[in-house]
C-alpha positions in Angstrom: -2.7 -17.5 18.7 -0.8 -20.7 19.4 -2.0 -24.2 20.5 -0.3 -27.3 21.8 0.9 -29.9 19.3 2.2 -33.4 20.1 3.5 -36.3 18.0 3.3 -39.5 20.0 3.9 -43.2 19.3 2.7 -45.9 21.6 6.2 -45.9 23.3 7.3 -42.2 23.3 6.5 -38.5 23.0 8.3 -37.5 19.8 7.6 -33.8 19.8 5.7 -31.3 21.9 5.5 -27.6 21.2 3.3 -24.6 20.5 2.2 -24.0 16.9 0.0 -21.7 14.9 -0.8 -24.3 12.2 -0.5 -28.0 11.4 -1.0 -29.3 7.9 -1.5 -33.1 7.2 -3.0 -35.4 4.6 -5.9 -37.6 5.7 -6.9 -40.8 3.9 -9.4 -40.1 1.2 -9.8 -36.5 2.4 -6.7 -34.6 1.0 -4.7 -32.0 2.9 -6.2 -30.3 5.9 -4.9 -27.4 7.9 -5.5 -27.0 11.6 -5.6 -23.6 13.2 -6.5 -22.4 16.7 -10.2 -22.9 17.3 -10.6 -25.8 14.8 -13.6 -27.9 15.5 -13.0 -31.2 17.3 -11.7 -33.7 14.7 -10.4 -37.2 14.4 -9.0 -38.5 11.2 -6.9 -41.3 9.7 -3.6 -40.1 8.3 -2.2 -41.1 4.9 1.6 -41.7 4.6 2.5 -38.1 4.3 4.6 -35.1 5.3 3.1 -33.2 8.3 4.1 -29.6 8.6 4.0 -27.8 12.0 4.4 -24.0 11.9 5.8 -23.1 15.3 5.1 -19.7 17.1 8.5 -18.5 15.8 7.3 -19.2 12.2 9.8 -22.0 11.9 8.3 -25.0 10.0 9.1 -28.4 11.5 8.4 -31.3 9.1 7.7 -34.9 9.9 7.5 -38.0 7.7 4.5 -39.9 9.0 3.6 -43.5 8.0 -0.1 -43.4 8.7 -1.7 -43.1 12.0 -4.3 -40.6 13.4 -4.7 -36.9 14.0 -6.9 -35.6 16.7 -8.0 -32.0 17.5 -9.5 -31.4 20.9 -9.7 -28.0 22.5 -6.4 -26.2 22.1 -4.4 -29.4 21.2 -3.5 -31.3 18.1 -2.2 -34.8 18.6 -0.6 -36.9 15.9 -0.5 -40.6 16.9 1.7 -42.8 14.7 4.0 -45.8 14.9 6.1 -44.2 12.1 6.8 -40.5 12.6 10.3 -39.2 11.9 11.4 -35.5 12.1 12.9 -34.4 8.8 16.3 -33.9 10.5 16.3 -37.5 11.7 15.5 -39.2 8.4 18.1 -41.8 7.5 18.6 -40.9 3.9 20.7 -43.9 3.0 18.3 -46.3 4.6 15.3 -44.6 2.8 17.1 -44.8 -0.5 17.8 -48.5 0.0 14.2 -49.2 1.0 13.1 -47.4 -2.1 15.3 -49.5 -4.3 14.1 -52.7 -2.6 10.5 -51.7 -3.0 10.9 -50.8 -6.6 12.5 -54.1 -7.4 9.7 -55.9 -5.6 7.1 -54.0 -7.6 8.9 -54.7 -10.8 8.6 -58.4 -10.2 5.0 -58.2 -8.8 3.1 -55.1 -9.8 0.3 -56.0 -7.3 2.6 -56.2 -4.2 0.7 -53.9 -1.9 3.4 -54.1 0.9 6.1 -53.0 -1.6 3.9 -50.2 -2.8 3.4 -49.0 0.8 7.2 -49.3 1.4 7.9 -47.3 -1.7 5.5 -44.5 -0.7 7.1 -44.4 2.8 10.6 -44.2 1.4 9.5 -41.4 -1.0 7.8 -39.4 1.8 10.9 -39.7 4.0 13.2 -38.5 1.3 10.9 -35.7 0.3 10.5 -34.6 3.9 14.3 -34.6 4.3 14.6 -32.4 1.1 16.3 -35.2 -1.0 15.1 -36.2 -4.4 14.1 -39.9 -4.8 
């Protein structure tokens, strides 16, 4: 059985569809799969790939830079300022961001912003099916 899935940002609805499964990675909790009938849930998302298995068995992938996932009734909502469908990843920009972040980390191994930027670039590239 399918349930409603939405990816939203504060400004826009990025995706809406029917799915049979959603898989995401929560902070400190590891990967979690949501199926129809899942107990109500609210969790903080890590920077990760979120996979949505649609009713047609197609898998739609999103690179997500943190945010939250909520399960209520027959609906899973992903709220994030940084969610990009795999098909929309700007590979050249992600590679450039990765190089910039790696250079910043090389000069300051404790640069938490650069580490976060590196992980975001890596997740975007991986979601798009490109090796970093």
